[in-house]
C-alpha positions in Angstrom: -115.9 65.6 -110.4 -112.6 66.0 -108.9 -111.1 67.6 -111.9 -113.9 70.1 -112.0 -113.4 70.8 -108.3 -109.7 71.3 -109.0 -110.2 73.7 -111.7 -112.8 75.8 -109.8 -111.2 75.6 -106.3 -107.8 74.1 -105.8 -106.2 75.7 -108.9 -107.2 79.2 -107.6 -105.6 78.5 -104.3 -102.0 78.8 -103.2 -100.7 75.2 -103.6 -99.4 74.8 -100.1 -102.8 76.1 -98.7 -104.7 73.7 -101.0 -102.5 70.9 -99.9 -103.2 71.6 -96.1 -106.9 71.8 -96.8 -107.1 68.6 -98.5 -104.9 67.1 -95.8 -107.3 68.3 -93.1 -110.3 66.5 -94.9 -108.4 63.3 -95.2 -107.4 63.3 -91.5 -111.0 64.2 -90.6 -112.4 61.4 -92.7 -110.0 58.8 -91.2 -111.2 59.8 -87.7 -114.9 59.0 -88.3 -115.3 55.2 -88.2 -118.4 54.9 -90.5 -116.9 57.5 -93.0 -113.6 55.8 -93.0 -115.0 52.4 -93.7 -117.2 53.8 -96.5 -114.2 55.6 -98.1 -111.9 52.7 -97.8 -114.4 50.4 -99.3 -114.9 52.7 -102.3 -111.2 53.7 -102.9 -109.1 50.8 -101.6 -110.4 47.6 -103.0 -107.8 44.8 -102.6 -106.6 42.7 -105.5 -105.1 39.3 -104.5 -102.9 39.1 -107.7 -101.2 42.4 -106.6 -100.0 41.2 -103.2 -96.4 42.2 -102.9 -93.4 41.2 -100.6 -90.5 43.7 -100.4 -87.5 43.5 -98.0 -89.3 40.9 -95.9 -92.6 43.1 -95.6 -95.9 42.0 -97.0 -98.2 44.6 -98.6 -101.6 44.6 -100.2 -100.0 45.8 -103.5 -96.9 47.6 -104.9 -98.1 51.2 -104.9 -97.3 53.7 -102.0 -97.3 57.2 -101.2 -94.0 58.9 -101.7 -92.3 61.0 -99.0 -93.1 64.7 -98.8 -96.9 64.5 -98.5 -97.1 63.3 -94.8 -94.0 64.9 -93.4 -95.0 64.4 -89.8 -96.8 61.1 -89.7 -100.2 62.6 -88.9 -102.3 60.9 -91.8 -101.0 57.4 -92.2 -104.4 55.6 -91.8 -106.0 58.5 -93.9 -103.7 57.7 -96.8 -104.2 54.0 -96.4 -108.0 54.7 -96.5 -107.3 56.2 -99.9 -105.8 53.1 -101.2 -102.0 53.4 -100.7 -100.3 50.2 -99.9 -97.5 51.7 -98.0 -96.9 55.2 -96.8 -93.5 56.9 -96.6 -93.5 59.7 -94.1 -91.1 62.5 -93.9 -88.6 63.8 -94.8 -87.9 64.0 -91.0 -84.8 65.9 -89.7 -82.9 65.6 -86.5 -84.2 68.8 -85.3 -87.5 70.5 -86.0 -87.3 73.3 -88.7 -89.9 75.5 -90.5 -88.4 75.0 -94.0 -87.8 77.7 -96.6 -89.7 80.9 -96.8 -93.1 80.9 -98.6 -94.0 80.8 -101.4 -92.2 77.7 -101.9 -94.6 75.4 -103.9 -95.7 75.9 -107.5 -98.1 74.1 -109.9 -97.3 73.6 -113.6 -100.6 72.5 -114.6 -100.0 72.3 -118.3 -97.2 69.9 -117.5 -98.9 68.0 -114.8 -95.9 69.0 -112.6 -94.8 70.7 -109.3 -91.9 72.7 -108.4 -91.1 72.8 -104.6 -88.4 74.2 -102.4 -90.0 73.3 -99.2 -86.8 72.7 -97.3 -87.8 69.7 -95.2 -90.3 71.6 -93.0 -91.2 69.2 -90.3 -91.7 68.8 -86.5 -88.2 67.0 -85.9 -87.3 63.4 -85.2 -88.2 63.7 -81.5 -91.8 64.8 -82.1 -92.4 62.4 -84.9 -91.1 59.5 -83.0 -93.4 60.2 -80.1 -96.3 60.4 -82.5 -95.3 57.0 -84.0 -94.9 55.5 -80.7 -98.4 56.4 -79.6 -100.1 55.7 -82.8 -103.1 53.3 -82.8 -103.2 51.9 -86.3 -106.6 51.5 -87.9 -105.4 49.9 -91.2 -102.5 47.4 -91.7 -100.1 49.7 -93.5 -96.4 49.4 -94.0 -94.8 52.8 -92.8 -91.6 53.9 -94.2 -89.6 56.7 -92.5 -87.6 59.0 -94.6 -84.7 61.0 -92.9 -82.7 63.9 -94.1 -80.1 66.5 -92.7 -81.2 69.3 -90.6 -80.4 72.6 -92.6 -78.4 74.3 -89.9 -76.2 71.3 -89.2 -72.8 71.6 -91.1 -72.0 69.1 -93.6 -69.1 67.7 -91.5 -71.6 66.9 -88.8 -74.3 65.4 -91.1 -73.6 61.7 -90.2 -74.3 62.5 -86.4 -77.6 64.2 -87.4 -78.7 61.4 -89.5 -77.8 58.9 -86.5 -79.8 61.0 -84.2 -82.9 60.5 -86.4 -82.2 56.8 -87.0 -82.0 56.1 -83.2 -85.2 57.9 -82.5 -87.2 56.6 -85.5 -86.0 53.1 -86.5 -87.9 51.5 -83.5 -91.2 52.6 -85.2 -90.3 52.3 -88.9 -91.1 49.3 -91.1 -88.2 50.6 -93.2 -85.9 53.5 -93.1 -84.8 55.7 -96.0 -81.6 57.9 -96.0 -82.5 60.9 -98.2 -79.4 62.5 -99.7 -81.1 63.8 -102.9 -83.4 66.7 -102.2 -82.2 69.8 -104.1 -83.6 72.1 -101.4 -81.1 71.7 -98.4 -77.7 73.1 -99.1 -74.9 70.6 -99.5 -77.1 67.6 -99.1 -76.7 66.2 -102.7 -72.9 66.2 -102.1 -73.6 63.3 -99.7 -74.5 61.0 -102.7 -70.7 60.9 -103.5 -69.5 57.4 -102.5 -66.7 58.5 -100.2 -69.3 60.5 -98.0 -72.2 58.1 -98.5 -70.4 55.0 -97.3 -69.7 56.2 -93.8 -73.2 57.7 -93.6 -75.0 54.5 -94.5 -72.7 52.5 -92.3 -73.4 54.6 -89.2 -77.2 54.7 -89.9 -77.3 50.9 -90.3 -75.4 50.5 -87.1 -77.7 53.0 -85.2 -80.8 51.2 -86.5 -79.6 47.8 -85.4 -78.6 49.3 -82.0 -82.1 50.5 -81.2 -84.6 48.3 -83.1 -85.0 45.4 -80.6 -84.9 41.9 -82.2 -85.4 42.8 -85.7 -83.4 44.3 -88.7 -85.0 47.4 -90.1 -84.7 47.5 -93.8 -82.5 50.4 -94.9 -82.9 52.1 -98.3 -81.3 55.2 -99.9 -83.1 57.8 -102.2 -81.1 59.1 -105.0 -81.4 62.0 -107.4 -82.2 61.8 -111.2 -79.5 64.3 -111.9 -76.7 61.8 -111.0 -74.3 61.0 -113.9 -74.7 57.5 -115.2 -71.4 56.5 -113.7 -72.4 57.9 -110.3 -75.7 55.8 -110.4 -73.5 52.8 -111.0 -71.3 53.8 -108.1 -74.2 54.2 -105.7 -75.5 50.7 -106.9 -72.3 49.0 -106.3 -72.1 50.7 -102.8 -75.5 49.5 -102.0 -74.7 45.9 -102.9 -71.3 46.2 -101.0 -73.1 47.5 -97.8 -76.0 45.1 -98.0 -78.5 47.8 -98.3 -82.2 46.6 -98.7 -83.2 49.0 -101.3 -82.7 52.0 -103.6 -85.5 54.6 -104.4 -85.1 56.2 -107.8 -85.8 58.9 -108.0 -86.1 62.2 -106.1 -87.1 65.5 -107.7 -84.9 67.2 -110.4 -83.3 70.6 -110.8 -83.4 70.1 -114.6 -86.1 71.7 -116.8 -85.4 70.1 -120.1 -88.6 68.3 -120.4 -90.9 71.3 -119.6 -91.1 72.5 -123.2 -93.0 75.6 -123.8 -96.4 74.7 -122.2 -96.0 76.2 -118.6 -95.7 79.9 -117.5 -92.0 80.8 -118.2 -91.9 82.6 -114.8 -93.0 79.4 -113.1 -90.4 77.3 -114.9 -87.6 79.6 -113.7 -88.6 78.9 -110.0 -85.8 77.3 -108.1 -86.6 73.9 -106.4 -87.2 70.3 -107.3 -89.4 69.5 -110.3 -91.7 66.5 -109.8 -94.5 65.0 -111.9 -94.8 64.0 -115.6 -91.6 65.7 -116.9 -89.6 63.5 -114.5 -91.0 60.3 -116.0 -88.4 59.5 -118.7 -85.2 60.1 -116.6 -86.5 58.3 -113.6 -87.3 55.2 -115.7 -83.9 55.6 -117.3 -82.2 55.5 -113.9 -84.3 52.6 -112.8 -83.5 50.5 -115.7 -79.8 51.2 -115.3 -80.0 50.3 -111.5 -81.6 47.0 -112.1 -79.1 46.1 -114.9 -76.4 46.7 -112.2 -78.0 45.0 -109.2 -80.6 42.6 -110.5 -82.5 41.0 -107.8 -79.8 41.5 -105.0 -81.5 44.8 -104.0 -85.1 45.9 -104.0 -85.8 48.8 -106.2 -88.4 51.4 -105.8 -89.6 53.5 -108.8 -91.0 56.9 -108.3 -91.1 60.0 -110.4 -93.9 60.8 -113.0 -96.1 57.7 -112.2 -99.5 59.0 -113.3 -101.4 55.9 -114.1 -101.3 52.0 -114.2 -99.3 52.1 -117.5 -96.5 54.1 -115.7 -96.5 51.7 -112.8 -96.4 48.7 -115.1 -93.5 50.1 -117.1 -91.5 50.6 -113.7 -92.2 47.0 -112.6 -91.0 45.8 -116.1 -87.9 48.0 -115.7 -87.1 46.5 -112.3 -89.1 48.1 -109.5 -90.7 45.9 -106.9 -92.6 48.8 -105.5 -93.8 52.0 -107.0 -94.7 55.4 -105.4 -96.6 58.5 -106.4 -97.2 62.1 -105.1 -97.5 64.9 -107.7 -100.1 62.9 -109.8 -102.3 62.6 -106.7 -102.7 66.4 -106.8 -104.0 66.2 -110.3 -105.9 62.9 -110.2 -107.4 63.3 -106.8 -108.8 60.6 -104.5 -109.3 57.9 -107.1 -105.8 58.0 -108.1 -104.7 54.7 -106.1 -108.0 52.9 -107.0 -107.6 53.5 -110.7 -103.9 52.6 -110.7 -104.6 49.3 -108.8 -107.5 48.4 -111.1 -105.4 49.0 -114.3 -102.3 47.2 -112.9 -104.3 44.1 -112.0 -105.8 44.2 -115.7 -102.2 44.4 -117.1 -101.0 41.5 -115.0 -103.9 39.4 -116.1 -103.2 39.9 -119.8 -99.4 39.5 -119.4 -97.4 36.4 -119.8 -96.4 36.7 -116.1 -98.1 34.7 -113.3 -97.3 37.1 -110.6 -96.0 40.7 -110.3 -92.7 39.4 -108.9 -92.3 37.5 -112.3 -92.6 40.7 -114.1 -90.0 42.7 -112.1 -87.2 43.6 -114.4 -88.4 41.5 -117.3 -87.8 44.2 -119.9 -84.3 44.7 -118.8 -83.5 40.9 -118.6 -84.5 40.6 -122.2 -81.7 43.1 -123.2 -78.9 41.9 -121.0 
């Protein structure tokens, strides 16, 4: 039914307008107790065998909503109602900003992909922190907070901008993510270079420790799929050196190699980050490389092209403790998380592994 609705309604709408419409429906449903309970019962069944622990946090399962969908922390319970085990909000910047001019999001339906150049449009760290501080949670949901650089802040002042966001948001974050990998903020990806990344991560770690009373907020970094292999290794080594809690692999890509000839050539040429199915192979490759480098010393989060349970299972075998999705949600609709959980539980039952934790990295360990 959703796919028919998508073809008849959403596909004819501007992608960003469709996103806001669906978002309003989700938020509305989450505000009505009877409806919220009914939807959660239908879409968010819990499987005991999928219970997951990552960087000291317990979750109903390993599957979360990637950053970019709920930029301003306005629908955390709504997304949990739809079955996501954790919700990563943001990207949030130090100051509020409108993002890039519209039109800035494009659907490549034939490739089950999206291109976006949103540009970190968000309400800013002060407003989002206030929203999180007054939030009355309905569901027990792990909330990650993804922070990035304000566009108008010069690269030389980036550390201070990230620290500002960390100081405001760390007290309300179950985990904190430093995003240095979006292709839509000028100069941002250069911060992935180890000589720039080390002082940035060190400063954010210190800021989070300073403001989060009596607890250590897990800190992760999100990297691009477009990094050269030796740079992936360098980030992995730095993460171990600094004692980071995790690495998220990967963000969107500026490459178009996997698109083939299926989509409209004019859409393919749009600038921005490509996400969805075409990102699958490279994201999996980066994940495998990271796990081979860091093993179980750091928690890895696999994201990029995860459309179904098989994709999630392959990420777990490649080293991911957690997996995330976003683009496939657009194409699969509200039953996305339910179907993924059901299929993942079935794969675990027929596997040689007693728990999901036993399966993490199993394929990589066989080859090392």
